[in-house]
N, C-alpha and C positions, 0 to 999 in steps of 0.2 A: 451592544452591551446595554445601552440605555433602554431599548425596547424590551429586552429580556427582563430587566429589573422592574420596569413598569408593569409588565405582564404578571410578574410574581406578586407585586403589591396588590394589583387588582384581583388576582386569584385568591390571595389570602383574605382580603376584605370581603370577597364574595362568600368565602367559607364561613367567616365570622358573622356576617350579616346577610345570610341567605334569606331568600324570600319565603315568608310564611303567611298563613292566613291572618287576616287582621284580628285585633282584639275583639271587636264586636262580633265577628264571625265565630270566633272560638267561645265567646260567652254564650252565644246562641246554641253552639254545639253542646256545651255542658248543660244548658237549660233543657235541651231536648233529651239528653241522656237521663237527667233527673226525672223528667216526665215519664220516660219509658220505665224507669225503675219504680216510680211511685205506683204505677198501675200494677206491677208485680207485687209490691209490698202490700197494697190494698187487698189483693187477691190471695195473700199468704203464699205466694208462689216462689219459694226459696230457690227452686231449680232454675226458674227464669232469671232470677237475679244472678245466679252463678254463671248462666250462659252469657249474660251481658258482661259480667266481669271478665270471663275468659276471652270474650271477643275483643275487649279493649286492651287486655294484657297481651293478646296475640299481635295486635296492631303495634303496641309499644316494642315488642321484641322484633318485629319486622322493620319498623321505621326508626326506632330509637329516638323519638321526639318527646319533648316535654309535654306536649298536648295529650298524648296517649298514656303517659305515666300518670298525669293528673287525673284523667278520666277513669283509669283502672282503679286508682286509689279511692276516688270519689264513690265509685260503685261498691267497692269493698266495704265502705261504711255501712251499707244497707244489709250486709251479711250478719251484722251483730244485732241479734233480736232484742237484747236488753239495752235500752237507750242510755243507761248509766254504766255500761261496761267500760272498765279501765283501759282495756286494749283499744276500744273504740276512741277513747279520749286521747291515747297516745298517737293513734293514727291521724286524728284531727290535727294534733300539733305538727306531725310530720308533713301533712298535706299543706298546712299554712306555710311551713318552711319551703317546701318545694315550689309552691305558687309564688311566694315572695311578693304578694300584692300585685301580681301582674294581671290576673284576670278577676274582675269585679265579682262575677258570679260565684267563683270558688271562695274568695275572701269573705263574701257576705254569708254564704252557706256555712263555712267553717266556724266563723265567729258566732253565728246563731246557734249552731249545734253545741259549741263549747259553753255558751251561756246556759243552755239547758242542762248540760252535764254538771255544771257547777252551781246551779241555783240552790241546792240543798246544803252543799258542803262549803261553799265559798260565795255567798250572795253578792258581795261587793265586786269580786273579780268577775262574777257572772255578768254584772251590770256593765263593767268595762267592755267586755267582749260584745255585749248587746248594743251598746252605744256606737261602737265602731261599725258594726253591721248596719245600723240604721243610717249613719252618716253616708256610708258607701252606697246603700240602696237608694237613698233620697237623691244623692248626686247623680247616680246612673240614670234616673228617670224611668227605669224599667219595671219598678215595683216587683222585683223577683220574689222577695220574701217579706215585703214591707208590712202587709196586714198582720202576718204572724209575729213580726218583730214588735209591732205596737202592742199586740196581745201579750207577748212575753213581758214587755215593760210594764203593762198594766198589772200583770200578776205579781211582778216584783214589788210594786207599790202597794198592792193589796196585802202582801205578806208583812209589809212595814206598817199596815193599818192606816195608810194614807189613802183613804177611799176616794176622796175627791180627785186626787191626781190619777188614781187607778181608773176612775170613770172617764177622765180626759183621754187616756190612751186606749181604753176599750172603744170609745167613741171614734177615735181616729182610725182604729182597726176596722170598724164597721163601715166607715166612709170609703176605705180603700179596697174593701172586699168585692169580688165579682158577685154579681146578683144571683148567679147560678150556684154559688157556694152555700147551699141551704144549711148544712151542718154547722159551718163557721158562723153564719149569721145568727142561727139559733143559739150558738154558744155565747155570742156577744150579748144577746138579750138576757141570757142566764147570768152573765157576769154583771150586767147592770143591776139585775135583781139582787145579787149577792151584796153589791156595794150599798144599794138602798136599804137592805135589811140591816147592815152594819150601821148605817146612818140613822136608823130608827124610822125609815120611811117604808113601813110594811106594805101599805096599799100599792105603792109604786112598785115594790118588789113583786108582789102578786101579779100586777098588770104586765110587767116585763116577762115574768116566767110563763104566763099564759100565751104571750106572743111566741115564745120559743117552743112551747108545747104544740101550738097550732101549726107552726112551720114544720115540725118533725112529723106530726100526724098526717099532714097533707103531702109529705114527701113521697114520691113514687119510687118503686123498686128499693124499698128499705132492706138493709142487710142487718145481721145480728147486732153489729156495733151501733147501728142507728137506734135500734130498740133498747139496747143497754143504756145509751145516752138519754133517751127519752124517759126511761124509768128513773134514772139518776136525777134529772131535772124535776120530775114529779115528786121525788123524795125531798128536794129543796123546797118545793111548794108546801110540803108538809111542815117544814121548819117554820114557814111564815104563818101557817094556820095555828101552830103551837103558840106563836107569839100573840095571835089574836084569841088564844084559849079555845079554839075550835078543835078539841082533841079528837073527836070522832072522825072529822075530815082528815086530820093529820094521820091518825092510825090507818085509815083506809089507803092513803097515799104511801105511807111507809111500808105497809104490808104488801102492797102491789109490787113495790120495788124489791123487797126482800124475797118474795116468792119467785119473782122472775129470775133474780140472781141465783137463788138456791136451785131452781129447776135447770138453769143453764150451766151450773157448776162454776160460776164466776167467783172464786174464792177471795180474790183480792178486793173486789167491789163489795162483797157481802159483809165485810168487816164494818164499812161505813154505814150501811143500812141497819146492821145489828146494833151499832152505837145509838142510832136514832130511835130504834124501837126500845132499847134499854132505857134511854133517857125518858121516853114517853111513859113507859110502864112504871118507872120510878115516880114520875110526876102524878100519874093517875092511880098508882098503887094497884096495877092490873096483875094479880098473882097468876092468873091462868096464862096470860101472855108471857109473863116472866118464866114460868116453868117450861113452857114450850121453847122459848128462846135459849134458856140455859142448857136445856137438854141437847139442843142442836150445837151450841158452842162447845159443850164438853166433848163432843165427838169430833170436833174439828181442831183440837189442840195441835195435833201432829200433821195437819193438812199442809200441802206445799205452798205456804204463803210466806211473805216477807217477815223478818224479825219484828218490824214495827207492827205489823198486823197481829202477830202472835202475842206481843206485849199488850196491845189494846184488848184482845180477847181475854187474856189472862186477868187484866184489870177488872173487866166486867164480872168475870167469875169470882174474883176476890171480893168485889163490892157486894155481890149478890149473897155469897155465903157469909160474909161479915154481918150484913144486915139481918140475915136469918140465923145468926149465932151458931152456924155449923163450923165450929172451931177446927175439927179434924180436916175438913176439906179446905178451910181457909188456910191452914198451915201448909197444906200440900201445894196450893196455888200460889201462896206467898213465897215459898221456897223456889218454886218454878219461876216466879216473877223475878226474884233476885238473880237467878241464873240467866234469864233472858235479858235483863237489863245489863248485867255484866257483859254478856255476849254482844249486846247492842253497842255499849260504850266502847268495847274493844274493837268492834267493827268500825265504829265511827272514827276512833283514833287511827285505825289502820287506813281508812279511806282518806283521812286528812294527810297522813304521811305519804300515801301513794300519790295523792294530788300534788303535795309539795314536791315530791321526787320527780313527778312528771313535769311539773313546771320548771324545776331546776334543770332537768334533763333537756327540756325544750330550749331554755335560755342558753345552756352550754352548747348544745348542738347548733342552735341558731347563730351563736357567736362564732363557732368553728366554721359553719357554713359561710358566714359573712367574710371571715378571714380567708378561707379558701377561694371564695369568689373574688375578693379584692386582690388576692395574690395572682389568680389567673388573669384577671383584668389588667393588673399592672404589667404582667409578663407580656400580654397581648399588646398593650400600649407601647411598651419598651420596644418590642419587635417591630411594630408598625412605625414608630418614630425612627428606629435605627434604619429600617429599609427606606424611609422617606429621606433621611439624612444622606444615606449612600446614593440614593437616586438623585437627590439635589446636587450633591458634589459632582456626580458624573455629568449631570445636565449642565452645571455651571462650567465644568472643565471643557465640556463639548462646545459650549457657547464661546468661552474664551479662545479655544482653539479655532473655531470657525471665524470669530472676529479677527483673530491674528492673521489667518489665511486671507480673509477678505481685505484686510488692510494692506497685506503684502501684494495682493492681486491689484488693488486699487492703485498702489504705488507704482507697480509695473505698468498698468494701464496709463497712469498719469505720465510716466516717462515716455511711453509709446506715443501718447497723444501730443506730448510737448515736442518730441522728435517729428511727428507727423506734421504738427503745426509749423515747425521751423521749415520743414521741407516744402510745405504748402506755401508758406510765406515767401520762401526763396523762389519757388515755382511761379508765384504770382508776380514777384519782382521781375523775373526773367520775361514772363508774358507781357508785363507792362512795358518793359524795355523794348521787347520785340514789337509791341503794338506802336510804341512811340517811333521806333525805327520805321515801321511800316507807314505811319502817318507822315514822318519826315520824307520818306521815299515818295509818298503820294504827292506831297507838296513840291518836292524837287522835280518830280515828273511834270507837274503842272507848270512849274517855272521853265523847265526845259522845253515843254511843248509851246509855251508862249514865246520863248526866245527863238524856237524853230520857225514858228509862224511869222514872228517879226522879221526874221532873216529873209524869209520868202517874200514878204511884202516889200522889204527894203530893196531886194534884188529886182523886183518888178518895177519899182519906181526909178531906180538908178540903173539904167541900162549900160552905163559906161564901166561898171565894176568888172573886176577880173573874174570871168566865169569859172575858171578852174579853182581859183581860191575860194569863191563862194560855195562851189560844190564840195570842196574839202571841209569847209566849216559845217555845211549841212550834214555831211556824212558823219562828222565827228559827233555832232549833236544827236543824230539819229542813233548812232552806236551807244551813246550814253543812255538814251531813252530805253533801248533794248536791255541794257545792263540793269537799269533801275527796275524795269518790268520783271526781269528774271529774279532779282533779289526779292522784290515784293512778292512774287509768286511763291518762292521758297518759304518766306515768312508766313504767308497766308496758308499754305499747305500744312506747315507744322502747327499753326494755331488751330486749324480746322479740326484736327483729330482730338485735341484736348477739349475744344469747344463742344464737339459732338458728345463726348462723355459727360461734360457738365450739363448739357441740355437734356440728355437722357436721364440723369439723376434728378434734375429739377422737375421734369415733366412727370416722372414717377411719383414724386412727392406732392406736386401741385398740378393735378390733371386738368384743372379749370383754366390754365394759361394757354393762350393761343400760340401758334407757331411764331408769329411776328413778335409777341411779347417775350417769348423764350429767346428769340434772337437779340432783342434789346437788352435782356438780362445779361447776355455775354458782355455787352458794352459797359453796362452798369457795374458788373463785377470787376472790370478792368479799371474802373475809376474814371472813365471818360466823362467829360462835361456834356451837357445837353447840346451845346454849340458844336462840339466835336462830332457827337453822334449824328446831329442833323445834317452835317456835311456828307456823312457816309450814306444816310438814308434818303438824301435829296428832299428834306422837309425842314420845317422851322423848329427852333429850340423849344418854343411853347408847346408844340405837339408832343415832343419828347418828354417834357415835364408832365403833361397830362397822362401819357402812358405810364410814366413812373408812379404817379399817384394810384392809378388803377391797379397796377401790379402789386403795390403795397397792400391795398384793400383786399385783393384776392388771396394773398398768402397770410393775411391776418396780422400784418405788421403795424404796430402803432406808429403814429406820426413822428414821435420824438426819436425813434430808432432809424438809423441809416440803412438804406437798402444795399448800399455797396458792401458794407461790412458784413451784413447778413448773408449776402450771396457768396462772399469769399469763404464762409465756413461750410458751404455745401459741397 
């Protein structure tokens, strides 16, 4: 029963705490997944992303492990093309809940992505997610997203117009970037320039911008996005030349940016370059440039751009027609502007409500998840404790039962030993008595032999004695000697058998004893003195004492212990 319960407990614990890959191995697994997905994202290969997602989802369905649930959800994030998609935000909250801070890579990634999601609608909350991601990444020592996290924090402070602090984080980003990341390094130099421009250090801004432009121009295998970024930075350089009142250089840079975006159909980006040109034309009163720009913008009112871009285009048109006193078109674009602003405000409120709902939903779900987890964990603990208590009770009862049986067995053995001891003591007493009788018989025989010899000598000296009477006396004494010999022989025969058994036991235990020493042990066991033993062995008492000391040494008996008592217990 005890073994069965032990097996059940061990089996349950194995199920609960089954062997899985280490956290570092799984962090590396997620890192490799993200690198694979990033290649597909860079190539705009949505089908490849779907293949990776289906592969991880299949693994989850097959193995039903948390690892593949997380990896499939993580890949699913890349299927949302709009980085500010609300469904993507909800998926991020769900992924954070599933991960539960178990794997650093996922925790860092989700907090980073959420900070991007919320940077426009809830900057303070965005910063909270960002700070948590930075702490985790710095602690991991892996720099999974660290350069991008510092960049994001620099952007946050730039938006707060804390340009010195923004410079600090942009510089931290640059120091942690891989030297092969040309685009990101160029981006940091561009960010330095933006901060210097705001701080009134225009020459430094131009210097940093030229560094960025040089890096991008020298970059091999440039893609369209690289060219778009290069023209954007050149547009920034135009801003700095405007600050220096070098309007012709600024116009050249602005126009290059605008023409590239116009030719490539980059409608979102072209709004920014249009604003730059509009400001420059207003400053230089360039009517020809104005007319060309307004004509272009008027035809792009319904282009598929964001509400924010549409509002900015509309404002430029309102400003132009207002400055030129074209009241009819001003009225049209003013009405359109009001409509766009209302739509934008409505959308902003909606986004804030959705963000709030998502957060509340996440908090509630997270609380429920924690409650369910705690409940499951408590049930598991109760079950383990219950099984442990049952097992302990069974083991304790088993131990008590065994101890009871052992005590009873020891008691019985003690009784048997005491009985055996009594029988042995009785046997020794009998043997000692027999030995004494044998000893007395030997002495009596000696006395009879002496008396017999004295009688013979007396007869020889006194020839006048009665021969017949003398013979009768001698015959009587001779008969007594024969009787004594017979009695001694019987005692010796009876003792010899027991002595042989004793010698056999003793020699088996102490094989280093000689035959003569074994024989002497028989006498020592019977409690005979050295003098008595010497008379049997035809030697001196001192010799017997020497043998006794040698025997004690061989059997390892200390001096203070008696050899006689020791031999009696064998």
